[in-house]
C-alpha positions, 0 to 999 in steps of 0.5 A: 696782613703782610703775611697773607698774600696767598690767602686772597683770591686775586683772580678778578685782577687777571688781565687788569692794570694794577698799581701796587703801592707798598708800605715803606718797610721790608714787610711791605716790599716782601708783600708787594713782591709776593702779590706781583708774583701771584698776579703775573701767574694769572691768565691773562697776567695782570699789568703791574705798576709799582709805586716805590715809596723811596722815590716819592717827593715826600719822605714817608716814615718807616712803615708809612703808606699811601695814607701817610703820603696823602696827609703829608704836606706838599711843597 
């Protein structure tokens, strides 16, 4: 859940490229930022790329995620 970033073992991602695709709400942003902070403290730190749902070619609903994006009609 959005409040459990610190309950996960992120160490297997040390030194890896990671894409963070957050949910389209404040809780999703908070969670993505917490995960990014954790990943940046690993050794070696993960390489992080963010997907900003506000900059996608479709409008996601509040709380929308990658599944909503994949299901959205494309132009």
